[in-house]
C-alpha positions, 0 to 999 in steps of 0.5 A: 554585612561585607562592603566592597569598595571599587575605586582608586588607591593612590599616593597623595602628595599634599602641599600647602600654599600660605596664601590665596590662589585668588590673589595670584590668578588674574581672571582676565589672564586665564587663557595664558595662565602661568603661575608658581606657588611656594609650598613650604609644607609638603606631606606624602600620604596614603590616599585614593577614594577606595583606601580612604573609605575602607580606612574609615570603615575600619575605624567604625568596625565595618569590614570591607573589601577593596577592588582596585589595580595598583603599581609595583610601588604599592607594598608600603601602602598594602602593609598599612591597610592590612595593619588596619584591618582592610582586606586586599584580596581583590587588589591586583598589581599591574607590572611596570606601572606606578600606583596612582599619584595625586598632587594636591596644593591647598591654599588658606581658603581650603581651595585646591589645585590637583594633578592626578597621574592614574598609573595602574588605575587605568587597568581597573576595567580588567578586573571584575566584581568577584562572585561568591565573595559574600558582598552585600553592599558596594560602592563605585567610586572614581576610577578608570572609565572602563572600571566604573562602567564594568563594576556598576554593571556587575553589581547591578546584574548580581543584585548587589545594591551599591553607592554611585560616587562619581566624584572626580570621574564625572568629566569622563561621562556624558548624560546617557552614561550618567543616566545608566548609572542612576538606573543601576545604583541604589544610592548616589552621593555627590558634592554640591558642585558635582551635583550641579554638573550631574543635573545639567548633564542628565537634565534631571533635578534632585527630586527626579534623580532621587526618584531613580534610586533609594536616596540622592545625597548632596554634600555642601561642606560647612553648609551641611548636606541634604538627603533626598529620599522617600519624597522628602528632603532631610537636611543634615547639619555640618559638625563644627570641627574642633580645628580646621587642619586639612579638608582632603579626604573629608568626602571619603570619610563622609561616605564611610559614615553613610555606609555605616548608617546603611549597614546598621539600618539607621534612619536618614537623620542619624545616617547623615549625622554620622557621615557629617561627624566622620567628615568633621573628624577627618578635617581635624587631621593632616592627611586622609588616614591619620585620624585614629579614633576608635568606634567607641570614641566616634560614638561619644563624639556623636552623642556630644554633637547631637545629644543622642546615641545611634 
């Protein structure tokens, strides 16, 4: 089974503030906010939703194709992904642009302030889901508005089931747009904050959203996640990380584990637990693509965490 991941490829500049935002941002001064944070730690990582998910799928031994637009500075990142078995045949370079850039500042409570330059990603709507590529499952992740709409429509028209992962793209869409995505998608994954916004904008509760697709998944970080499917709610426990290093990309790792569960035909409890484990493994490492576990090592971690093998 071949998976196509539609979404951003980006360079992430990650900075760590050795304090807490809440101690420096005054609630009654938000309207005139002007703050500066000293960030003694800085790293430049490969990232973007599509790249992160594809990288984690490669660790699990799941082949994937990435559909994205990038800038002329993409060569180092391309070499990295190819070295890890990610196919880039459907990644298009847009002349005279930068690859998308994300600047993330994290505090000691794992809160994040992010600035994002879309760069070449703004052109993702100019490329479509290829016919005859053997794609059997897709994911539409944060991307340009036009790209997300086009790729969701094309997956739907071609009968390819796909995951709708709106993520940071949520502010671009109103209720009518989101209802269209819900009708097209087979699975919907959001974090708890995104889920609240999705439910407010569509006027639909979690059970109603789940009724429009095969499963509605809401992640809650250390609180675990919930899978609404088949008229029931499956609670998924969080896996305690051996050490908490960097939460960036945890959700993308979760989605890769979820995809592996879908492509392998696992039940909801196992699919959710595998997704939770991948998210936990990611948290233990700096960057979004620096963890190196093999598929066998991930399977052993699963057995140790849950007492059975998938």
